[in-house]
VOPAGU-2260 file (C-alpha; in pm, 1 decimal, decimal comma):
REM VOPAGU-2260
SITE   aa  ch    i         X         Y         Z
SITE  MET   A    0    -566,2    -827,4      -6,6
SITE  PRO   A    1    -571,0    -462,9     143,4
SITE  GLN   A    2    -610,3    -470,8     488,0
SITE  ASN   A    3    -742,1     -64,5     492,3
SITE  PHE   A    4   -1124,5     -34,8     313,9
SITE  PRO   A    5   -1297,8     266,2     235,8
SITE  SER   A    6   -1566,1     383,7     502,0
SITE  ALA   A    7   -1841,2     497,4     403,6
SITE  THR   A    8   -1732,0     862,0     378,8
SITE  GLY   A    9   -1474,0     716,7     136,9
SITE  THR   A   10   -1161,4     738,1     370,6
SITE  THR   A   11    -931,7     474,8     473,7
SITE  THR   A   12   -1067,9     359,6     852,6
SITE  PRO   A   13    -759,6     386,0    1092,0
SITE  PRO   A   14    -480,7     141,3    1146,5
SITE  THR   A   15    -541,8     -13,3    1500,4
SITE  VAL   A   16    -163,6     -92,6    1608,6
SITE  SER   A   17     116,8     122,1    1506,4
SITE  MET   A   18     439,1     -22,1    1412,5
SITE  LEU   A   19     821,1      -8,2    1508,5
SITE  ASP   A   20     983,6     108,0    1195,7
SITE  PRO   A   21    1318,7     -15,6    1190,0
SITE  TYR   A   22    1399,2     283,1     890,4
SITE  THR   A   23    1374,0     515,4    1201,0
SITE  PRO   A   24    1504,4     272,4    1494,1
SITE  GLY   A   25    1400,5     472,5    1825,3
SITE  VAL   A   26    1103,0     671,6    1661,4
SITE  GLY   A   27     779,1     623,6    1742,3
SITE  THR   A   28     571,4     323,8    1965,5
SITE  PRO   A   29     349,6      42,2    1844,3
SITE  ASP   A   30     165,9      77,5    2194,5
SITE  LEU   A   31     -15,2     392,6    2155,7
SITE  HIS   A   32    -241,1     583,1    1874,0
SITE  ILE   A   33    -253,5     937,7    1886,3
SITE  ASP   A   34    -658,9    1042,2    1737,2
SITE  HIS   A   35    -595,9    1454,0    1826,1
SITE  TYR   A   36    -331,9    1709,3    1898,2
SITE  ASP   A   37    -396,7    2033,7    2103,3
SITE  ILE   A   38    -106,2    2212,7    2076,3
SITE  ASP   A   39     -20,3    2559,1    2218,8
SITE  LEU   A   40     268,7    2733,6    2176,2
SITE  ASP   A   41     440,0    3083,5    2304,8
SITE  TYR   A   42     734,2    3110,8    2050,2
SITE  ARG   A   43     954,6    3474,1    2130,1
SITE  ILE   A   44    1155,5    3533,7    1801,7
SITE  GLY   A   45    1491,2    3670,1    1908,2
SITE  PRO   A   46    1607,7    3463,7    2197,1
SITE  ASN   A   47    1427,0    3132,9    2014,9
SITE  ARG   A   48    1222,8    3037,6    2291,7
SITE  LEU   A   49     930,2    2800,0    2298,4
SITE  ALA   A   50     674,4    2744,4    2571,7
SITE  GLY   A   51     426,5    2459,7    2471,4
SITE  ARG   A   52     157,3    2313,3    2616,0
SITE  ALA   A   53      47,6    1994,9    2479,9
SITE  ARG   A   54    -275,6    1737,6    2495,5
SITE  LEU   A   55    -280,4    1474,9    2334,8
SITE  THR   A   56    -584,3    1217,8    2308,8
SITE  GLY   A   57    -632,2     868,5    2167,3
SITE  ARG   A   58    -631,5     482,9    2319,3
SITE  VAL   A   59    -302,1     231,5    2413,9
SITE  LEU   A   60    -289,3    -112,6    2187,2
SITE  THR   A   61    -211,3    -287,4    2518,6
SITE  ASP   A   62    -196,3    -314,1    2905,7
SITE  THR   A   63      26,0    -133,7    3049,5
SITE  THR   A   64     213,0     146,7    3333,1
SITE  SER   A   65     330,3     361,1    3132,1
SITE  ILE   A   66     317,5     575,6    2777,9
SITE  VAL   A   67     636,8     654,2    2596,4
SITE  LEU   A   68     626,5     977,1    2350,1
SITE  ASP   A   69     932,7    1108,1    2096,6
SITE  LEU   A   70    1038,3    1472,0    2256,5
SITE  THR   A   71    1357,4    1623,5    2135,0
SITE  GLY   A   72    1554,3    1881,2    2279,2
SITE  MET   A   73    1258,4    1975,5    2477,4
SITE  ARG   A   74    1260,0    2006,8    2927,0
SITE  VAL   A   75     864,0    1880,4    3052,7
SITE  THR   A   76     795,1    2076,6    3354,2
SITE  LYS   A   77     450,7    1930,6    3437,3
SITE  ALA   A   78     257,4    1603,3    3332,8
SITE  SER   A   79     -74,2    1425,4    3341,2
SITE  VAL   A   80    -292,4    1160,4    3216,8
SITE  ASN   A   81    -658,1    1147,3    3240,0
SITE  GLY   A   82    -588,7    1432,6    3461,9
SITE  ARG   A   83    -371,6    1284,6    3734,3
SITE  LYS   A   84     -66,9    1360,7    3760,7
SITE  VAL   A   85     246,8    1159,9    3671,9
SITE  ARG   A   86     583,0    1111,8    3735,4
SITE  PHE   A   87     836,0    1115,2    3388,4
SITE  THR   A   88    1145,5    1057,4    3266,3
SITE  ALA   A   89    1316,4    1199,2    2964,0
SITE  ARG   A   90    1574,7    1044,9    2805,2
SITE  GLY   A   91    1738,0    1166,2    2474,8
SITE  LYS   A   92    1429,0    1145,6    2261,7
SITE  LYS   A   93    1240,0     983,1    2466,4
SITE  LEU   A   94     968,4    1059,3    2672,7
SITE  ARG   A   95     817,7     802,1    3008,4
SITE  LEU   A   96     506,0     867,5    3169,4
SITE  THR   A   97     466,5     608,7    3430,9
SITE  THR   A   98      57,8     566,7    3521,6
SITE  GLU   A   99    -175,0     378,3    3702,5
SITE  PRO   A  100    -263,2      46,2    3531,9
SITE  LEU   A  101    -410,5     153,6    3204,8
SITE  VAL   A  102    -571,7    -182,9    2979,7
SITE  ARG   A  103    -583,4    -228,5    2594,6
SITE  ASN   A  104    -783,9       6,1    2379,7
SITE  GLN   A  105    -826,0     242,3    2721,2
SITE  PRO   A  106    -928,3     610,8    2644,5
SITE  VAL   A  107    -593,7     862,7    2697,5
SITE  ARG   A  108    -607,7    1197,8    2763,6
SITE  ILE   A  109    -270,3    1349,1    2801,8
SITE  ASP   A  110    -119,9    1660,3    2931,7
SITE  ILE   A  111     260,9    1790,5    2872,5
SITE  ALA   A  112     372,8    2115,6    2961,0
SITE  TYR   A  113     761,6    2162,0    2813,3
SITE  ALA   A  114    1023,7    2483,6    2737,1
SITE  GLY   A  115    1333,0    2548,0    2576,4
SITE  ASN   A  116    1468,5    2630,1    2235,3
SITE  PRO   A  117    1388,9    2428,2    1960,7
SITE  GLN   A  118    1678,3    2277,5    1701,8
SITE  PRO   A  119    1639,0    2086,6    1404,7
SITE  ALA   A  120    1771,6    1710,9    1481,6
SITE  ILE   A  121    2089,2    1642,4    1368,4
SITE  GLY   A  122    2138,3    1272,5    1204,5
SITE  THR   A  123    2085,9    1073,6     909,3
SITE  TRP   A  124    1898,5    1323,1     633,3
SITE  GLY   A  125    2037,8    1588,3     774,6
SITE  ASP   A  126    1912,8    1908,7     959,4
SITE  ILE   A  127    1483,5    1822,0    1087,2
SITE  GLY   A  128    1230,8    1967,4    1256,4
SITE  TRP   A  129    1198,7    2324,3    1419,8
SITE  GLU   A  130    1493,5    2551,5    1226,2
SITE  GLU   A  131    1564,2    2928,8    1288,4
SITE  LEU   A  132    1601,0    3140,1     944,0
SITE  GLU   A  133    1740,3    3478,2     983,9
SITE  ASP   A  134    1426,4    3576,9    1095,4
SITE  GLY   A  135    1108,9    3357,5    1125,1
SITE  VAL   A  136    1114,8    3005,5    1165,6
SITE  LEU   A  137    1101,4    2700,0     943,0
SITE  VAL   A  138     934,9    2357,2    1009,3
SITE  ALA   A  139    1067,6    2057,2     822,3
SITE  GLY   A  140     931,6    1734,8     953,4
SITE  GLN   A  141     967,9    1449,6     746,9
SITE  PRO   A  142    1075,1    1195,2     843,3
SITE  ILE   A  143    1166,4    1254,6    1278,6
SITE  GLY   A  144    1141,6    1618,8    1316,1
SITE  ALA   A  145     809,8    1662,7    1464,3
SITE  SER   A  146     909,4    1615,9    1797,4
SITE  THR   A  147    1135,7    1884,4    1859,5
SITE  TRP   A  148     875,8    2109,3    1894,2
SITE  PHE   A  149     579,2    1893,9    2008,0
SITE  PRO   A  150     555,4    1548,3    2189,5
SITE  CYS   A  151     436,4    1303,1    2027,8
SITE  ASN   A  152     396,3     931,5    1813,7
SITE  ASP   A  153     602,3    1034,3    1582,0
SITE  HIS   A  154     475,5     726,6    1294,1
SITE  PRO   A  155     360,3     797,4     948,0
SITE  SER   A  156     118,5     514,2    1070,4
SITE  ASN   A  157     -38,5     718,3    1359,1
SITE  LYS   A  158    -274,7    1002,9    1162,6
SITE  ALA   A  159    -422,6    1273,2    1409,3
SITE  LYS   A  160    -623,1    1574,6    1346,7
SITE  PHE   A  161    -445,2    1878,4    1489,4
SITE  ARG   A  162    -536,9    2234,2    1647,8
SITE  ILE   A  163    -205,2    2422,9    1707,0
SITE  THR   A  164    -193,8    2790,1    1791,0
SITE  VAL   A  165     124,7    2990,0    1792,2
SITE  LEU   A  166     139,9    3322,4    2000,9
SITE  THR   A  167     400,0    3504,4    1881,6
SITE  GLU   A  168     548,4    3897,9    1778,3
SITE  SER   A  169     297,4    4053,9    1549,7
SITE  GLU   A  170     448,7    4163,7    1286,8
SITE  TYR   A  171     528,3    3822,9    1172,5
SITE  THR   A  172     251,8    3548,7    1000,4
SITE  VAL   A  173     226,1    3206,3    1113,0
SITE  VAL   A  174     140,4    2968,0     817,4
SITE  SER   A  175       5,8    2572,6     979,2
SITE  ASN   A  176    -181,0    2288,8     879,2
SITE  GLY   A  177    -565,7    2339,6     793,3
SITE  GLU   A  178    -803,3    2664,3     838,2
SITE  LEU   A  179    -679,7    2928,5    1014,0
SITE  THR   A  180   -1003,3    2973,5    1272,6
SITE  ASP   A  181    -896,4    3224,0    1459,8
SITE  LYS   A  182    -648,9    3557,0    1498,7
SITE  VAL   A  183    -607,1    3714,9    1830,4
SITE  ARG   A  184    -338,4    4053,5    1930,9
SITE  LYS   A  185    -249,3    4051,8    2265,6
SITE  ALA   A  186     -44,7    4315,5    2349,7
SITE  GLY   A  187     182,0    4380,9    2083,4
SITE  ARG   A  188     164,7    4025,5    1977,1
SITE  THR   A  189     -53,6    3783,1    1779,4
SITE  ALA   A  190    -253,3    3410,4    1850,6
SITE  TRP   A  191    -256,2    3243,1    1540,8
SITE  THR   A  192    -497,6    2918,8    1557,4
SITE  TYR   A  193    -500,9    2654,0    1283,1
SITE  ARG   A  194    -736,5    2374,1    1304,1
SITE  SER   A  195    -682,2    2015,8    1065,1
SITE  THR   A  196    -965,3    1836,7    1055,1
SITE  THR   A  197    -872,5    1625,6     834,6
SITE  PRO   A  198    -618,2    1340,0     984,6
SITE  LEU   A  199    -244,8    1375,7     896,0
SITE  ALA   A  200     124,2    1216,9     988,1
SITE  THR   A  201     288,0    1391,2    1240,6
SITE  TYR   A  202     575,3    1458,7    1027,2
SITE  LEU   A  203     372,8    1667,9     795,4
SITE  ALA   A  204     235,9    1896,6    1112,2
SITE  THR   A  205     420,8    2204,4    1048,3
SITE  VAL   A  206     470,0    2579,2    1199,2
SITE  GLN   A  207     639,9    2892,6     924,3
SITE  ILE   A  208     634,4    3185,9    1103,2
SITE  GLY   A  209     770,3    3529,1     898,0
SITE  ARG   A  210     732,7    3859,4     767,2
SITE  TYR   A  211     484,7    3745,4     499,3
SITE  ARG   A  212     158,9    3926,7     348,1
SITE  GLN   A  213     -64,7    3709,6     229,6
SITE  GLY   A  214    -264,9    3649,2     -76,8
SITE  PRO   A  215    -479,5    3465,6    -348,1
SITE  ILE   A  216    -309,2    3337,1    -636,0
SITE  ALA   A  217    -418,5    3505,2    -948,8
SITE  VAL   A  218    -572,3    3318,6   -1231,9
SITE  PRO   A  219    -331,0    3323,6   -1606,6
SITE  VAL   A  220    -597,8    3496,6   -1866,7
SITE  GLY   A  221    -750,0    3207,5   -1981,2
SITE  ALA   A  222    -717,0    2971,7   -1796,0
SITE  ALA   A  223    -950,8    2768,1   -1607,9
SITE  PRO   A  224    -940,0    2792,5   -1207,6
SITE  SER   A  225    -840,5    2553,8    -931,0
SITE  PRO   A  226   -1127,2    2372,2    -818,4
SITE  VAL   A  227   -1022,7    2491,4    -431,1
SITE  PRO   A  228    -821,1    2823,7    -325,5
SITE  LEU   A  229    -449,1    2867,4    -403,0
SITE  GLY   A  230    -287,3    3065,2    -124,7
SITE  LEU   A  231      58,8    3250,1    -106,5
SITE  PHE   A  232     282,5    3384,8     151,2
SITE  ALA   A  233     539,9    3558,2     123,4
SITE  GLY   A  234     758,0    3854,2     214,2
SITE  GLN   A  235    1046,2    3953,5      27,1
SITE  HIS   A  236     986,1    3749,1    -266,7
SITE  TRP   A  237     602,0    3833,2    -325,3
SITE  HIS   A  238     566,4    3936,6    -693,9
SITE  THR   A  239     846,8    3688,4    -812,1
SITE  ALA   A  240     692,0    3409,3    -648,0
SITE  ALA   A  241     255,0    3576,2    -809,2
SITE  LEU   A  242     440,9    3594,2   -1122,0
SITE  ARG   A  243     561,0    3257,8   -1124,7
SITE  LEU   A  244     303,4    3042,4    -918,9
SITE  PRO   A  245     -35,0    3073,6   -1149,0
SITE  VAL   A  246      98,5    2789,2   -1334,0
SITE  GLN   A  247     -66,6    2610,5   -1073,9
SITE  HIS   A  248    -431,6    2692,2   -1175,5
SITE  THR   A  249    -319,8    2466,5   -1510,0
SITE  MET   A  250    -178,3    2219,0   -1328,6
SITE  MET   A  251    -452,1    2134,6   -1031,8
SITE  ASN   A  252    -640,8    2113,0   -1306,5
SITE  VAL   A  253    -444,3    1861,5   -1489,1
SITE  PHE   A  254    -391,2    1708,6   -1204,3
SITE  VAL   A  255    -698,4    1611,2   -1063,3
SITE  ASP   A  256    -811,3    1479,6   -1428,9
SITE  LEU   A  257    -527,7    1250,1   -1395,5
SITE  PHE   A  258    -513,8    1170,8   -1004,8
SITE  GLY   A  259    -921,0    1235,3    -879,3
SITE  PRO   A  260   -1045,5    1471,2    -674,7
SITE  TYR   A  261    -799,0    1699,6    -456,1
SITE  PRO   A  262    -824,3    1579,2    -110,3
SITE  PHE   A  263    -830,7    1882,1      90,5
SITE  ASP   A  264   -1037,5    2210,5      97,8
SITE  ARG   A  265    -745,9    2459,5     -44,0
SITE  TYR   A  266    -367,1    2446,9    -136,5
SITE  ASP   A  267    -117,8    2729,6      -2,3
SITE  VAL   A  268     233,9    2756,5     -65,2
SITE  VAL   A  269     490,5    2955,8     162,9
SITE  VAL   A  270     822,1    3106,7     -17,0
SITE  THR   A  271    1044,3    3202,5     231,3
SITE  ASP   A  272    1265,2    3489,2     227,1
SITE  GLU   A  273    1598,6    3292,5     234,7
SITE  GLU   A  274    1703,9    3037,2       3,5
SITE  LEU   A  275    1622,1    2588,9      66,5
SITE  GLU   A  276    1813,4    2355,2     -27,1
SITE  ILE   A  277    1454,4    2207,2    -133,2
SITE  PRO   A  278    1142,2    2256,7    -127,0
SITE  LEU   A  279     926,0    2106,5     155,0
SITE  GLU   A  280     584,2    1929,6     106,4
SITE  SER   A  281     354,8    1972,0     441,9
SITE  GLN   A  282     -92,2    1876,1     425,5
SITE  PRO   A  283    -197,1    2088,6     317,8
SITE  LEU   A  284      77,1    2336,0     214,4
SITE  SER   A  285     415,5    2335,4      37,7
SITE  VAL   A  286     706,7    2581,9      85,4
SITE  LEU   A  287     965,2    2700,6    -135,5
SITE  GLY   A  288    1281,7    2897,0    -162,7
SITE  PRO   A  289    1293,9    3176,9    -372,5
SITE  ASN   A  290    1555,0    2951,6    -558,6
SITE  HIS   A  291    1280,3    2763,8    -628,6
SITE  LEU   A  292    1096,5    3029,8    -856,5
SITE  GLY   A  293    1276,9    3025,1   -1214,2
SITE  PRO   A  294    1167,9    3046,7   -1511,6
SITE  GLU   A  295    1329,5    2729,4   -1596,3
SITE  TRP   A  296    1175,0    2345,4   -1616,4
SITE  GLU   A  297    1402,3    2228,0   -1317,1
SITE  SER   A  298    1199,8    2492,3   -1080,6
SITE  GLU   A  299     845,6    2419,4   -1288,2
SITE  ARG   A  300     902,6    2057,4   -1220,7
SITE  LEU   A  301     945,0    2101,3    -822,2
SITE  ILE   A  302     618,7    2269,9    -825,4
SITE  ALA   A  303     463,9    1991,0    -967,4
SITE  HIS   A  304     631,2    1762,8    -742,4
SITE  GLU   A  305     515,0    1959,3    -425,5
SITE  LEU   A  306     178,1    1949,9    -552,8
SITE  ALA   A  307     123,5    1630,4    -634,3
SITE  HIS   A  308     214,5    1508,2    -262,6
SITE  GLN   A  309    -114,0    1650,9    -158,2
SITE  TRP   A  310    -238,8    1326,1    -355,7
SITE  PHE   A  311      42,4    1085,3    -260,3
SITE  GLY   A  312     201,6    1115,3      64,9
SITE  ASN   A  313      -9,6    1357,1     260,1
SITE  SER   A  314    -377,0    1211,7     154,6
SITE  LEU   A  315    -195,5     872,6     112,6
SITE  THR   A  316      41,9     825,0     336,9
SITE  PRO   A  317     329,2     512,8     372,7
SITE  LYS   A  318     209,3     309,8     687,9
SITE  THR   A  319     617,1     227,6     697,1
SITE  TRP   A  320     875,4     417,5     574,9
SITE  SER   A  321     974,0     164,8     318,9
SITE  ASP   A  322     737,3     231,4      99,8
SITE  ILE   A  323     853,4     588,7      69,6
SITE  TRP   A  324     863,7     524,1    -339,4
SITE  LEU   A  325     452,4     512,6    -312,9
SITE  ASN   A  326     555,0     926,7    -208,8
SITE  GLU   A  327     855,5     986,5    -422,9
SITE  GLY   A  328     741,1     732,3    -741,8
SITE  PHE   A  329     401,3     889,2    -819,9
SITE  ALA   A  330     533,4    1279,3    -733,0
SITE  CYS   A  331     820,2    1248,2    -943,6
SITE  TYR   A  332     615,0    1076,4   -1218,5
SITE  ALA   A  333     380,1    1370,9   -1184,9
SITE  GLU   A  334     643,0    1597,4   -1285,1
SITE  TRP   A  335     653,8    1359,0   -1606,8
SITE  LEU   A  336     304,1    1373,3   -1652,0
SITE  TRP   A  337     316,4    1750,3   -1620,6
SITE  SER   A  338     569,8    1763,0   -1811,3
SITE  GLU   A  339     339,9    1578,9   -2097,5
SITE  ALA   A  340      30,6    1830,7   -2052,1
SITE  SER   A  341     244,5    2143,7   -2084,8
SITE  GLY   A  342     345,7    2078,7   -2430,0
SITE  ARG   A  343     712,8    1956,4   -2363,1
SITE  MET   A  344     884,6    1608,5   -2353,4
SITE  SER   A  345     664,3    1307,5   -2291,7
SITE  ALA   A  346     650,7    1073,1   -1980,6
SITE  HIS   A  347     780,7     822,6   -2209,5
SITE  ASP   A  348    1067,4    1035,1   -2317,0
SITE  TRP   A  349    1109,0    1102,3   -1986,7
SITE  ALA   A  350    1123,8     743,9   -1892,1
SITE  VAL   A  351    1362,2     694,9   -2190,0
SITE  ALA   A  352    1646,3    1013,6   -2065,0
SITE  TRP   A  353    1573,0     839,6   -1686,5
SITE  TYR   A  354    1652,5     508,0   -1757,0
SITE  GLU   A  355    1972,4     582,9   -2013,5
SITE  SER   A  356    2092,9     720,8   -1672,9
SITE  LEU   A  357    1972,5     480,7   -1400,8
SITE  ALA   A  358    2121,8     247,6   -1633,7
SITE  VAL   A  359    2512,7     388,8   -1581,3
SITE  SER   A  360    2459,1     389,0   -1214,6
SITE  PRO   A  361    2544,3     183,2    -939,1
SITE  GLN   A  362    2273,5    -108,9    -902,9
SITE  ASP   A  363    2300,5    -115,1    -547,3
SITE  ILE   A  364    1937,3      -1,9    -420,8
SITE  VAL   A  365    1636,3    -228,4    -376,1
SITE  LEU   A  366    1280,2      23,6    -482,0
SITE  GLY   A  367    1100,4    -170,1    -262,3
SITE  ASP   A  368    1335,3    -184,8      36,3
SITE  PRO   A  369    1647,8      78,9      49,0
SITE  GLY   A  370    1689,4     131,1     401,1
SITE  GLY   A  371    1669,0     365,4     624,5
SITE  PRO   A  372    2013,3     612,2     516,5
SITE  GLY   A  373    1918,7     565,6     162,3
SITE  MET   A  374    1545,1     655,5     133,6
SITE  PHE   A  375    1556,0     982,2      28,9
SITE  ASP   A  376    1801,4     891,7    -276,2
SITE  ASP   A  377    1739,2    1014,2    -603,4
SITE  ARG   A  378    1687,0     675,9    -734,8
SITE  VAL   A  379    1426,6     593,7    -493,8
SITE  TYR   A  380    1271,1     870,1    -658,8
SITE  LYS   A  381    1322,2     804,1   -1057,0
SITE  ARG   A  382    1293,7     401,0   -1005,6
SITE  GLY   A  383     948,6     502,7    -891,3
SITE  ALA   A  384     839,8     729,6   -1181,7
SITE  LEU   A  385     983,2     439,1   -1399,4
SITE  CYS   A  386     820,1     169,3   -1244,6
SITE  LEU   A  387     500,9     343,0   -1254,0
SITE  HIS   A  388     534,1     414,5   -1614,1
SITE  ALA   A  389     628,5      65,4   -1693,7
SITE  LEU   A  390     296,5     -17,2   -1584,0
SITE  ARG   A  391     104,4     277,2   -1744,7
SITE  VAL   A  392     269,1      83,9   -2086,8
SITE  SER   A  393     150,8    -210,0   -1994,1
SITE  LEU   A  394    -245,8    -192,3   -1886,7
SITE  GLY   A  395    -296,5     120,9   -2111,8
SITE  ASP   A  396    -371,7     503,0   -2010,0
SITE  LYS   A  397    -761,3     442,0   -1948,0
SITE  VAL   A  398    -684,7     132,5   -1721,8
SITE  PHE   A  399    -367,0     304,5   -1564,2
SITE  PHE   A  400    -558,2     652,2   -1467,8
SITE  ASP   A  401    -865,6     462,1   -1405,3
SITE  GLY   A  402    -594,9     255,1   -1167,3
SITE  VAL   A  403    -443,9     559,9   -1015,6
SITE  ARG   A  404    -826,6     732,4    -952,0
SITE  GLU   A  405    -917,3     430,6    -795,1
SITE  TRP   A  406    -616,1     398,5    -571,2
SITE  THR   A  407    -672,2     781,2    -456,2
SITE  THR   A  408   -1023,8     726,0    -334,4
SITE  ARG   A  409   -1031,3     392,1    -238,4
SITE  HIS   A  410    -718,7     487,1      72,2
SITE  ARG   A  411    -851,0     896,7      77,9
SITE  HIS   A  412    -657,6    1005,1     392,1
SITE  GLY   A  413    -548,5     673,2     483,3
SITE  ASN   A  414    -238,3     473,8     528,1
SITE  VAL   A  415    -105,9     260,1     256,4
SITE  ASP   A  416     165,5       9,5     144,1
SITE  THR   A  417     263,7    -157,2    -158,2
SITE  ALA   A  418      46,8    -461,6    -126,4
SITE  ASP   A  419    -234,2    -231,4    -146,1
SITE  LEU   A  420    -171,6     -76,8    -457,3
SITE  ILE   A  421    -123,2    -413,0    -614,8
SITE  ALA   A  422    -422,7    -526,2    -488,0
SITE  CYS   A  423    -609,6    -220,9    -631,1
SITE  PHE   A  424    -473,2    -181,6    -981,2
SITE  SER   A  425    -506,0    -526,8    -988,3
SITE  LYS   A  426    -863,9    -503,8    -924,2
SITE  VAL   A  427    -910,1    -257,9   -1205,2
SITE  ALA   A  428    -684,0    -427,9   -1495,6
SITE  GLY   A  429    -854,9    -745,1   -1411,3
SITE  ARG   A  430    -495,1    -948,7   -1358,1
SITE  ASP   A  431    -223,5    -945,4   -1151,2
SITE  VAL   A  432     -35,8    -665,9   -1170,3
SITE  ALA   A  433     250,0    -816,0    -938,4
SITE  GLU   A  434     431,8    -948,5   -1202,9
SITE  VAL   A  435     498,6    -597,4   -1354,4
SITE  ILE   A  436     590,5    -407,9   -1054,1
SITE  ASP   A  437     772,6    -658,8    -878,8
SITE  PRO   A  438    1075,0    -689,5   -1069,7
SITE  TRP   A  439    1126,8    -285,0   -1040,4
SITE  LEU   A  440    1052,9    -339,8    -609,7
SITE  TYR   A  441    1272,0    -623,2    -538,0
SITE  GLY   A  442    1578,0    -619,5    -782,7
SITE  ALA   A  443    1877,2    -441,5    -757,7
SITE  THR   A  444    1907,1    -433,4   -1142,2
SITE  LEU   A  445    1724,1    -219,2   -1371,1
SITE  PRO   A  446    1451,8    -425,6   -1555,1
SITE  GLN   A  447    1387,8    -395,9   -1900,3
SITE  LEU   A  448    1223,4     -91,5   -1950,9
SITE  PRO   A  449     913,8    -148,1   -2224,4
SITE  HIS   A  450    1009,4      53,0   -2522,2
SITE  GLN   A  451     601,5      74,1   -2669,1
SITE  GLN   A  452     508,9     448,3   -2702,9
SITE  VAL   A  453     225,4     525,2   -2501,5
């Protein structure tokens, strides 16, 4: 049975205990839960110089005399806990604060001043975190890049609310999480303040800086507008983006019908001036490169994929990285559903095509536990989508999509795992769906794909 249940507001109560994750060893702590981050950044673009002050409020989850946070590549100059200065040590990617004795569930307020030249963390999954562009900044935090620009408990199970203020040169636009609540010009520089009152995982916290203009995405002639505002931030590629992204109005309406209400107040897209290897999801925005704005299906499927992550990954966030398929399987299946809804190939035809491709690929990855180095393997994405398609075939469209909508409603803005998914769909279906899902999750060899056309 699921361990998280909807509160009176329809959201999921936060977990009381974080956990260490074997997929990201040495990152996150099980002894601390942060409820709110207040982050003030003074960033100078030319020298890539960042000075930051962060206030973290939360509670300790065990009796302790130290607090351990994630922080990478920054030099700490001052630290205090509950208003008292504390001794601190920084080693590798960890910052340790020595405190007076704290008791389990005691509230804590942690203040840290730090500075440095932020750089991405380089490791198993490439460059992650704060990254200089030719003229601006991109932040891609998944899965362990948040600590490259602020001290945090960098684990997906610890969602928190954020206020982020960035002071930088006035010719640049800053984009971050949530709502822009203040913009103040100060002697040729401008401070931008964003607030996210909806909790988010640290890997989704972001700052995007560029010579961007901002505006709404137009509604195509004859199309129904999105139920929430759709915004665009772009520079050199504004006109191409303004031509390609209006499809998101119809896409949003299709996904709301299939997945349930959109979980945030708006959706924005940032288009960088430079090409990007892959698009990036954040909350409630995505980042695309100009190379993702072509007229071909490959670009459109990526636009659909990133939009779907607002439900799957952002609102419903995995408790641990071993359940990454709950993010990527649903987002990949959303591509196939959009193809079906927009009059292209059906989801079943996509499933057959990808099954045939995966059947001749190495059978050496387990969807439900792909391992840290393999969690972003494309086979996780496609096997996850195939698992969902098999469930759809087994249950039929009505029960399957009733299950999807119940899934996104029951765990809205919460943390989830595979057991939660099975419990949710089993309740809706009136039978145990583990018999359908388990063969896809826990065997390296592909199960038989159902042949029934849906």
